[in-house]
C-alpha positions in Angstrom: -64.4 31.6 32.2 -61.4 30.2 30.5 -60.6 31.5 27.1 -61.1 28.7 24.6 -58.1 29.9 22.8 -55.8 29.3 25.7 -54.7 25.8 27.0 -54.4 25.8 30.7 -51.4 23.9 32.2 -50.4 23.2 35.7 -46.6 23.3 36.4 -44.3 23.2 39.5 -42.0 25.9 39.8 -39.1 27.1 41.9 -38.0 30.6 42.3 -34.4 31.8 42.6 -33.8 35.4 43.9 -36.6 38.1 44.3 -39.4 38.6 41.8 -38.6 42.3 42.1 -35.2 41.6 40.5 -34.5 41.4 37.0 -32.5 38.1 37.6 -34.9 35.3 38.6 -35.9 32.0 37.7 -39.3 30.4 37.3 -38.6 26.7 36.3 -41.6 25.2 34.6 -42.3 21.3 34.1 -43.2 20.4 31.7 -40.9 22.9 30.1 -42.6 25.6 28.1 -39.5 25.9 25.9 -37.6 22.8 25.2 -33.8 22.9 25.9 -31.7 24.2 23.1 -34.6 26.2 21.5 -34.6 29.4 23.4 -32.8 31.1 20.4 -35.5 29.9 18.0 -38.2 31.1 20.4 -36.5 34.6 20.5 -36.3 34.8 16.7 -39.9 33.9 16.3 -40.6 37.4 17.9 -42.0 36.1 21.0 -41.4 36.7 24.7 -42.6 35.3 27.9 -44.8 37.2 30.2 -46.1 36.3 33.7 -48.7 37.7 36.1 -48.8 37.1 39.8 -52.0 35.8 41.4 -53.4 38.4 44.0 -54.3 35.4 46.4 -50.9 33.5 46.6 -47.5 33.0 45.3 -48.6 31.5 41.9 -48.0 33.0 38.4 -49.4 32.6 35.0 -46.7 32.3 32.5 -47.4 32.4 28.8 -45.8 33.3 25.5 -46.8 36.5 23.9 -45.6 38.7 20.7 -42.8 41.2 21.4 -43.8 44.9 21.2 -40.6 45.8 19.2 -41.5 43.1 16.5 -44.0 43.9 13.9 -47.1 41.7 14.4 -48.2 39.4 11.6 -51.6 38.5 11.4 -52.1 34.8 11.4 -54.4 33.0 9.1 -55.9 31.2 11.7 -56.3 31.1 15.4 -53.2 29.9 17.2 -53.5 28.2 20.5 -51.3 29.5 23.1 -50.7 27.8 26.5 -50.9 29.3 29.9 -48.7 27.7 32.6 -50.0 28.1 36.1 -47.0 27.7 38.4 -46.3 28.5 42.0 -43.1 29.5 43.9 -44.7 27.5 46.8 -43.0 23.8 47.0 -45.7 21.3 46.2 -46.3 18.9 49.0 -44.6 15.6 48.7 -46.1 12.2 48.9 -45.7 11.9 52.7 -46.9 15.5 53.2 -49.9 14.7 50.9 -50.7 11.7 53.1 -50.4 14.1 56.2 -52.6 16.8 54.7 -55.4 14.2 53.4 -55.5 12.3 56.8 -55.8 15.5 58.8 -58.4 17.1 56.4 -60.8 14.3 57.4 -60.5 15.6 61.2 -61.2 19.0 59.9 -64.3 18.0 58.0 -65.6 16.4 61.2 -65.1 19.5 63.1 -66.8 21.6 60.4 -69.8 19.1 60.6 -69.8 19.7 64.3 -69.7 23.6 64.2 -72.3 23.4 61.5 -74.7 21.4 63.6 -74.1 24.0 66.4 -75.3 26.8 64.2 -78.7 25.1 63.9 -78.9 23.8 67.6 -77.3 26.8 69.3 -74.3 28.1 71.1 -75.4 26.4 74.3 -75.1 22.9 72.6 -71.6 23.9 71.4 -70.5 24.4 74.9 -72.2 21.3 76.2 -70.3 18.3 77.6 -71.1 16.2 74.5 -69.6 18.7 72.1 -66.5 19.4 74.3 -65.9 15.7 74.3 -65.9 15.6 70.5 -63.7 18.5 70.1 -61.3 17.1 72.6 -61.2 13.8 70.8 -60.6 15.6 67.3 -57.9 17.5 69.0 -56.2 14.4 70.1 -56.7 13.0 66.5 -54.5 15.7 65.5 -51.9 15.1 68.2 -51.8 11.5 67.2 -51.6 12.0 63.5 -48.6 14.5 63.9 -46.9 12.0 66.1 -47.3 9.2 63.7 -46.0 11.5 60.9 -43.0 12.5 63.0 -42.1 8.8 63.6 -42.5 8.0 59.9 -40.6 10.8 58.5 -37.8 10.2 61.1 -37.0 6.9 59.2 -37.2 8.4 55.8 -34.4 9.7 53.8 -34.6 13.2 52.7 -38.2 13.9 53.5 -39.8 17.3 52.4 -40.3 18.2 56.0 -37.9 16.8 58.5 -39.0 14.4 61.4 -38.0 17.3 63.8 -40.4 19.5 62.0 -43.4 17.2 62.6 -42.1 16.9 66.3 -42.5 20.5 66.9 -46.0 20.2 65.4 -46.6 17.3 67.9 -45.5 19.2 70.9 -47.4 22.4 69.9 -50.5 20.7 69.7 -50.0 18.4 72.6 -49.4 21.3 74.8 -52.6 23.0 73.2 -54.6 19.9 74.3 -53.3 20.1 77.6 -53.8 23.8 78.3 -57.0 24.4 76.3 -59.0 21.2 75.7 -58.7 19.2 79.1 -61.4 16.6 80.0 -64.8 18.2 80.6 -65.1 19.5 84.0 -61.3 19.9 84.6 -61.1 23.3 83.2 -60.4 24.7 86.7 -58.4 21.8 88.1 -54.8 22.1 88.8 -52.7 21.7 85.7 -49.0 20.8 87.0 -49.2 17.1 86.7 -50.6 17.2 83.1 -48.0 19.8 82.2 -45.3 17.6 83.8 -46.5 14.6 81.8 -46.3 16.8 78.4 -42.7 17.9 79.4 -41.6 14.4 80.0 -43.1 12.9 77.0 -41.7 15.8 74.6 -38.4 16.8 76.3 -37.0 13.8 77.9 -34.4 14.8 80.6 -32.2 13.2 81.9 -31.4 10.9 79.1 -31.7 7.1 79.1 -28.0 6.7 78.3 -27.0 8.7 81.4 -29.2 6.5 83.7 -27.6 3.3 82.1 -24.1 4.6 82.6 -24.7 5.3 86.4 -26.5 2.0 86.9 -23.5 0.1 85.7 -21.2 1.7 88.3 -20.4 0.2 91.7 -20.0 3.5 93.4 -22.4 5.7 91.0 -22.1 8.7 93.6 -18.6 9.1 92.7 -19.4 10.0 89.3 -19.8 13.6 88.5 -23.1 13.1 86.7 -24.8 11.4 89.6 -26.0 14.4 91.8 -27.1 16.3 88.7 -28.9 13.2 87.4 -30.7 12.7 90.8 -31.6 16.3 91.1 -33.2 16.2 87.5 -35.2 13.2 87.9 -36.6 14.7 91.2 -37.4 17.9 89.2 -39.1 15.9 86.5 -41.1 13.9 89.2 -39.5 10.7 88.0 -39.9 9.0 91.4 -38.9 5.5 90.3 -35.6 6.5 89.0 -35.0 8.8 92.0 -35.7 6.0 94.7 -33.4 3.6 92.4 -30.4 5.8 92.6 -31.3 6.9 96.3 -31.0 3.1 97.2 -27.4 3.0 95.9 -26.5 5.3 98.6 -27.1 2.6 101.1 -23.4 1.7 100.7 -22.3 5.3 100.9 -19.8 5.8 103.5 -21.8 8.8 105.2 -24.3 7.6 108.0 -26.2 10.8 107.6 -26.6 10.5 103.9 -27.6 6.8 104.1 -30.3 7.8 106.8 -31.6 10.8 104.9 -31.5 9.0 101.6 -33.6 6.3 103.2 -36.2 8.9 104.7 -36.3 10.7 101.2 -37.4 7.8 99.1 -40.8 7.1 100.6 -41.5 10.9 100.3 -40.8 11.0 96.5 -42.9 7.8 96.1 -45.7 9.2 98.0 -46.1 12.5 96.6 -49.8 13.3 95.9 -51.1 13.4 92.2 -54.4 14.9 91.3 -55.5 11.9 89.1 -55.3 9.7 92.2 -58.1 11.6 93.9 -61.8 11.8 93.3 -62.0 15.3 94.7 -59.6 18.4 94.6 -60.2 18.7 98.4 -58.8 15.5 99.2 -55.8 16.2 96.9 -55.1 19.3 98.5 -55.4 17.9 102.2 -52.9 15.1 101.0 -50.5 17.7 99.4 -50.7 19.6 102.7 -49.8 16.7 104.9 -46.9 15.5 102.4 -45.5 19.1 102.6 -45.4 18.6 106.5 -43.3 15.5 106.1 -41.0 17.3 103.7 -40.5 19.9 106.3 -39.7 17.2 108.8 -36.9 16.1 106.4 -35.6 19.5 106.2 -35.1 19.7 109.9 -33.3 16.4 109.8 -31.1 17.7 107.1 -30.2 20.9 108.8 -29.2 19.0 111.8 -26.2 17.6 110.0 -23.1 19.1 111.1 -21.0 21.0 108.7 -18.0 18.4 109.1 -20.1 15.5 107.6 -21.6 17.2 104.6 -18.7 16.5 102.3 -17.7 13.0 101.3 -14.4 14.1 99.6 -15.8 14.0 96.3 -19.0 16.1 96.3 -20.7 18.4 98.8 -23.6 15.7 99.1 -25.5 18.0 101.6 -25.9 20.7 99.1 -27.2 18.6 96.7 -29.7 16.8 98.8 -30.6 20.2 100.2 -31.4 21.2 96.5 -33.6 18.2 96.2 -35.5 19.0 99.4 -35.8 22.5 98.6 -37.6 21.3 95.2 -40.0 19.2 97.2 -40.5 22.3 99.5 -41.5 24.1 96.5 -38.9 27.0 96.9 -39.0 29.1 93.9 -35.5 30.4 94.3 -34.2 26.7 94.5 -36.2 25.7 91.5 -35.0 28.4 89.3 -31.3 28.2 90.4 -31.4 24.4 90.0 -32.9 24.6 86.4 -30.3 27.2 85.5 -27.5 25.1 86.7 -28.9 22.0 84.9 -29.2 24.0 81.6 -33.1 23.8 81.7 -35.3 26.4 80.2 -38.3 28.4 81.0 -40.6 25.5 80.3 -39.2 23.3 82.9 -39.2 26.0 85.5 -42.8 26.9 84.7 -44.0 23.1 85.0 -41.9 22.6 88.1 -43.6 25.5 89.7 -47.0 23.9 89.1 -45.8 20.6 90.7 -43.9 21.8 93.7 -44.2 25.5 94.4 -47.9 25.8 93.8 -49.6 22.3 93.5 -52.9 24.0 93.0 -51.8 26.2 90.0 -54.8 26.6 87.7 -54.7 27.1 84.0 -56.0 30.7 84.3 -53.3 31.4 86.8 -50.5 30.2 84.8 -49.9 33.0 82.5 -49.0 35.2 85.4 -46.3 32.8 86.6 -44.8 32.2 83.3 -44.7 36.0 82.6 -42.4 36.4 85.6 -40.3 33.4 84.5 -40.0 34.6 81.0 -38.7 38.0 82.3 -35.9 36.2 83.8 -35.4 33.5 81.3 -36.9 34.5 78.0 -37.8 32.1 75.3 -35.7 31.7 72.0 -37.2 34.1 69.5 -35.1 32.0 66.8 -36.9 29.0 67.7 -40.5 29.1 66.4 -41.6 26.1 68.5 -40.4 27.7 71.6 -42.3 31.0 70.6 -45.5 29.0 70.0 -45.1 27.2 73.4 -44.6 30.5 75.3 -47.7 32.2 73.8 -49.7 29.0 74.8 -48.2 29.1 78.3 -49.0 32.8 78.5 -52.6 32.4 77.6 -52.3 34.2 74.2 -53.9 32.1 71.4 -53.6 34.9 69.1 -49.8 35.3 69.3 -49.5 31.4 69.3 -51.2 31.4 65.9 -49.0 34.2 64.6 -45.8 32.1 65.4 -47.4 28.9 64.2 -48.3 30.5 60.8 -44.3 30.8 60.5 -43.7 27.4 61.7 -46.2 25.5 59.3 -49.5 26.9 57.9 -51.1 23.7 58.6 -50.6 24.2 62.4 -52.0 27.7 62.3 -55.1 26.7 60.3 -55.9 23.6 62.4 -55.1 25.3 65.9 -57.2 28.5 64.7 -60.0 26.3 63.6 -60.1 24.5 67.1 -59.8 27.8 69.1 -62.7 29.4 67.3 -64.8 26.3 68.1 -63.6 26.7 71.9 -64.2 30.5 71.8 -60.8 31.3 72.5 -60.4 33.7 69.7 -62.4 36.5 68.4 -65.1 35.7 65.8 -65.7 39.2 64.4 -64.2 40.0 61.1 -61.3 42.5 60.6 -62.8 45.6 58.7 -59.9 45.9 56.2 -59.6 42.2 55.2 -63.2 41.0 55.9 -61.8 37.9 57.6 -61.8 37.0 61.3 -58.7 35.3 62.8 -59.6 31.6 62.1 -60.7 32.4 58.6 -57.4 34.4 58.0 -55.1 31.3 58.9 -57.3 28.8 57.3 -57.4 30.6 53.9 -53.6 31.1 54.3 -53.3 27.3 54.5 -55.6 26.8 51.7 -53.5 29.0 49.5 -50.5 26.8 50.4 -52.4 23.9 49.2 -53.2 25.5 46.0 -49.8 25.1 45.0 -50.5 21.6 44.2 -53.3 21.3 41.8 -53.9 17.7 42.5 -55.2 18.8 46.1 -57.9 21.0 44.7 -60.7 18.9 46.5 -59.2 19.5 49.9 -58.2 23.1 49.0 -61.9 24.2 48.3 -63.1 22.5 51.3 -61.0 24.6 53.6 -61.9 27.8 51.5 -65.8 27.1 51.7 -65.4 27.0 55.4 -64.2 30.6 55.5 -67.3 32.7 54.7 -68.0 34.9 51.6 -64.2 35.5 50.9 -63.4 31.9 51.1 -66.4 31.1 48.9 -65.3 33.5 46.3 -61.7 31.9 46.3 -63.1 28.4 46.1 -65.2 29.3 43.1 -62.1 30.6 41.4 -60.1 27.5 42.2 -62.9 25.2 40.9 -63.1 27.3 37.6 -59.3 26.7 37.1 -59.0 23.1 38.1 -57.2 21.4 35.0 -60.0 19.3 33.5 -57.5 17.0 31.7 -59.7 16.7 28.6 -56.7 16.6 26.5 -53.0 16.0 26.6 -50.9 19.0 25.5 -47.2 18.8 24.8 -44.7 21.7 25.0 -43.9 24.3 22.6 -40.9 23.6 20.5 -38.9 25.7 18.0 -40.4 29.1 19.5 -43.8 28.2 17.6 -47.3 27.9 19.0 -47.7 24.3 17.9 -48.7 21.8 20.5 -46.9 18.5 20.1 -47.8 15.2 21.3 -51.5 16.1 21.6 -53.8 13.3 21.6 -57.5 12.6 22.6 -58.3 10.6 25.8 -60.8 7.9 25.2 -64.3 9.1 25.9 -64.9 6.7 28.7 -62.3 8.6 30.7 -63.1 12.1 29.6 -65.4 13.2 32.2 -63.6 12.0 35.2 -62.4 15.3 36.8 -65.3 17.3 35.6 -67.6 14.6 37.4 -65.7 15.4 40.6 -65.9 19.1 40.3 -69.7 18.7 39.7 -70.0 16.7 42.8 -68.1 19.4 44.7 -70.5 22.0 43.5 -73.4 20.1 44.5 -72.0 19.6 47.9 -71.4 23.2 48.5 -74.4 24.3 46.4 -72.4 26.3 43.8 -74.9 25.8 41.0 -73.5 28.7 38.9 -69.9 27.4 39.1 -71.1 23.9 38.2 -72.8 25.4 35.2 -69.8 27.5 34.1 -67.5 24.5 34.4 -69.9 22.3 32.5 -69.9 24.9 29.7 -66.2 24.9 29.7 -66.0 21.1 29.3 -68.7 21.1 26.8 -66.7 23.8 24.5 -63.7 21.6 24.8 -65.6 18.5 23.8 -66.9 20.4 20.8 -63.5 21.4 19.6 -62.6 17.6 20.0 -65.7 16.7 18.2 -67.1 14.7 21.1 -70.5 15.9 20.2 -72.4 13.6 22.5 -70.4 14.6 25.7 -70.6 18.3 24.6 -74.4 18.0 24.4 -74.6 16.3 27.6 -72.7 19.0 29.4 -74.5 21.8 27.8 -77.6 20.3 28.9 -76.3 19.9 32.4 -75.4 23.4 32.4 -78.9 24.2 31.1 -77.1 26.3 28.2 -79.7 25.8 25.5 -77.9 28.1 23.3 -74.8 26.3 23.6 -76.7 23.0 23.0 -78.1 24.6 19.7 -74.5 25.3 18.7 -73.5 21.8 19.2 -76.3 20.7 16.9 -75.3 23.3 14.3 -71.7 22.0 14.4 -73.0 18.5 13.8 -75.0 19.6 11.0 -72.2 21.4 9.7 -70.3 18.1 9.6 -72.7 17.1 6.9 -71.4 20.0 4.7 -67.8 19.6 5.3 -67.4 15.7 5.9 -70.3 14.2 4.1 -73.2 12.1 5.1 -71.2 9.1 6.2 -69.3 11.0 8.9 -72.4 13.1 9.7 -74.3 9.9 10.5 -71.5 8.8 12.9 -71.6 12.0 14.9 -75.3 12.0 15.2 -75.1 8.4 16.6 -73.3 10.0 19.5 -75.7 12.7 20.3 -79.0 10.8 19.5 -79.1 9.1 22.9 -79.5 12.5 24.5 -82.6 13.4 22.5 -85.1 11.4 24.8 -83.6 12.6 28.0 -83.8 16.2 26.8 -87.3 15.9 25.6 -88.3 14.8 29.2 -86.4 17.7 30.9 -88.7 20.3 32.0 -86.4 23.3 31.5 -85.2 22.4 28.0 -86.1 24.9 25.3 -88.2 23.6 22.4 -86.5 25.2 19.6 -83.2 23.7 20.3 -84.7 20.4 20.9 -86.5 20.7 17.7 -83.2 21.4 15.9 -81.6 18.2 17.5 -84.8 16.2 16.5 -84.1 17.3 12.9 -80.5 16.4 13.1 -81.4 12.9 14.2 -84.1 12.3 11.6 -81.9 13.6 8.9 -79.3 11.3 9.9 -81.6 8.4 9.8 -82.6 9.4 6.2 -78.9 9.1 5.1 -78.6 5.8 6.8 -81.6 4.3 5.2 -80.4 5.8 1.9 -76.9 4.3 2.3 -78.3 0.9 3.3 -80.7 0.9 0.0 -83.9 1.3 2.0 -85.2 3.8 -0.3 -88.9 3.4 0.4 -88.4 4.4 4.2 -85.8 7.1 3.1 -88.6 8.6 0.9 -90.9 8.6 3.8 -88.3 10.2 6.2 -87.8 12.9 3.6 -91.3 13.9 3.3 -92.0 13.4 7.0 -89.4 16.0 7.8 -91.3 18.5 5.8 -94.8 17.3 7.1 -93.6 17.5 10.7 -92.1 20.9 10.3 -88.7 19.5 11.6 -86.6 20.6 8.7 -85.4 24.3 8.9 -86.0 26.5 5.9 -82.3 26.7 5.4 -82.2 23.1 4.9 -85.2 22.9 2.5 -83.0 23.2 -0.4 -80.8 20.4 0.6 -83.5 18.0 1.3 -85.0 18.9 -2.2 -81.7 18.1 -3.7 -81.5 14.8 -1.7 -84.9 13.8 -3.2 -83.8 13.9 -6.7 -82.2 10.6 -6.8 -85.3 9.1 -5.1 -87.6 10.7 -7.7 -85.3 9.2 -10.4 -85.4 5.7 -9.1 -86.6 3.6 -12.0 -87.6 0.5 -10.1 -90.7 2.0 -8.3 -92.4 5.2 -7.6 -91.2 5.8 -4.1 -93.5 8.8 -3.4 -97.2 9.0 -3.5 -98.6 11.6 -5.6 -99.6 13.8 -2.7 -96.1 13.5 -1.3 -94.7 14.6 -4.6 -96.8 17.6 -4.5 -95.4 18.6 -1.1 -92.1 18.3 -2.5 -93.2 20.7 -5.4 -94.7 23.1 -3.1 -91.5 23.5 -1.1 -89.5 23.7 -4.2 -91.7 26.7 -5.4 -91.6 28.4 -2.1 -87.7 28.2 -2.0 -87.5 29.7 -5.5 -90.1 32.3 -5.1 -88.6 33.5 -1.8 -85.3 33.5 -3.5 -86.4 35.7 -6.3 -87.9 38.2 -3.8 -84.4 38.5 -2.0 -84.5 35.9 0.7 -82.3 33.5 -0.9 -79.8 33.7 2.3 -82.6 32.3 4.3 -83.4 29.4 2.1 -80.2 28.7 0.2 -77.4 29.4 2.8 -76.7 25.6 3.7 -77.0 24.5 0.0 -74.4 27.2 -1.1 -72.1 25.9 1.6 -72.4 22.4 0.3 -71.7 23.5 -3.2 -68.8 25.8 -2.1 -67.8 28.5 -4.6 -70.8 28.3 -6.9 -72.9 30.6 -5.0 -76.8 31.3 -5.6 -76.4 30.5 -9.3 -75.1 27.0 -8.8 -77.8 26.4 -6.1 -80.6 27.6 -8.2 -79.2 25.4 -11.1 -79.4 22.4 -8.8 -82.9 23.1 -7.8 -84.0 23.4 -11.4 -82.7 19.8 -11.7 -85.0 18.9 -8.8 -87.8 20.6 -10.7 -87.2 18.7 -13.9 -87.0 15.3 -11.7 -90.4 16.3 -10.3 -91.8 17.0 -13.6 -90.8 13.7 -14.9 -92.1 12.0 -11.7 -95.6 13.6 -12.2 -95.5 12.2 -15.9 -94.8 8.8 -14.5 -97.5 8.9 -12.0 -100.1 10.2 -14.7 -98.9 7.3 -16.9 -99.5 4.3 -14.4 -102.2 6.0 -12.2 -101.5 8.1 -9.0 -98.9 6.5 -7.2 -99.1 3.2 -9.1 -100.0 -0.3 -7.6 -96.3 -0.8 -6.7 -96.6 2.1 -4.1 -96.8 0.4 -0.8 -99.6 1.4 1.4 -98.0 3.5 4.2 -98.6 6.5 6.5 -98.4 8.8 3.5 -102.1 8.6 3.1 -102.6 9.7 6.7 -100.1 12.2 6.5 -102.0 14.0 3.3 
């Protein structure tokens, strides 16, 4: 629970140099020390201390007395602020939008996995569930794509457009390899990978094609054949056939003839999605390869003398294209190297040309051989994630993804566990499984921004017992915004610019936290936060709200303290202010009386405060007859605590001395006399503290002597009252017939 002597503030922070160094900066906003006041702060005998959170890169920064300065005991309690700051950069507006939108997808997947726990693992692996997971995966892909497009047009975004493009390519590749359409898990994967490659890594460029298409003799340009080979390698048959058609005016008859035969081959290459059964696709691929062999025979028959047109050895280039179509691995590798392509293009081309029936489970073996000769770039995290996914190593992919962006690692891990791609067993040391480790890491990143606490705890609560404990701590340290606090100035612990927020807005954050606690069944946390809020309301003298939150926390002792504070207002501020404060808590009385768990002793005390305030209100309004009835009824109903008897008796003095009418029936006056005699007798027996404590507080420094003197005045007033009653008859005719008789 937070200390009530500390004001918790959130702050953004940036760090310079290492925290282990003696020279580092933790820049707080709002500033803990105003600019130009550092010297005064030091002269005040204080220093700044900080403590790092064991969970993340956040720090608690607070002022404290220096050990080398003699401590000076303050006359009162001084409020000291605690600034919670983080070295993590808080998400910007576009990042927050991305985080918020994708958290909705995350929540949907949690609902799915929670349902699976009740319906069994078989349901989790059913077609219905797989389709939902695939849909959610594609939602992630689409959101990263939209964010990439959006940030690419922004000036100086927190994360560049290229960063979101990397997330987009990684998630899209994950969807292709690990979340195919249901029933296609064992289907050939080449065409799907080629589509992914062409969408995310466009080669050759559009500008190259536009340049060549504007030439009368494009084959004379040095980029023509590399372009034609590249579009063939990428399966871009339309572009390939277009430029093959330009060779119809080439001076070589053999080239014109071969180009004319090659175009229909490129256009007729079989693709899996065009067939209802894989068997039909395999048969069509076999027949197509036979046609390619025929073209190879035609090509090889060209004489050596006609293989060069004076500009380029067209035969070598055309042979490379035919070699690609034949699926010759050595040709594909060499061509890719010549074109500056990387391991991805070789791997994908292999699945389209070398082995058209290459399946997902066989891909890692092929990729492993390719990476031996053409390894991935270890400085490029996107490349490392791709390589791990191609290699069938989800755990390694997550490791690299976490370095690229904790968001990517968390959401990929969440999907991987739902698809049973990673181990679900917890690590013995950390107590976390792979999925929870990365999701919690992302949640700690979110925790750098206090405004994202709702999303933060949603991720944490999905991570077992460790996540629940972390979420509880986050909830109990959410800034409740119940007051506004300025910064420290002149090295003093004073809080400037402090002002109360209107009561209508006070409970907003607390209500949200309560709703979250109800959602995740964190009742003890909810009660703790209600107590924290209630204590703050007590300090701000918002007693009605304090009472409501203590009641919500079922903290009856705290509720009793609120009532005591309100009653204390009568002593310190007088009856008028006391009445106003009671008006704020009176509406809670009826609800509390109906609450089954409420403890009677505290409700009884609240009833007394309300009745006593009504007494003073009637007294102030001149309704003396009803005021007299209220006074006596508090004794008769047993509402008045014994410590307040003396105060009530002193209040009765002015009513007893009212000249216009006798306000108390004789029997009621006797009750007052009985209570008076008990107070005086018990005080003489040594129980004065029990009976006179409140009255002594009201008088201040007079002590017991002054209190007893006041009670002697009440005794004299009662004696005169009884004398008047005897003179005109018990109670007199002017006494209104009321409930006094029934009470006696």
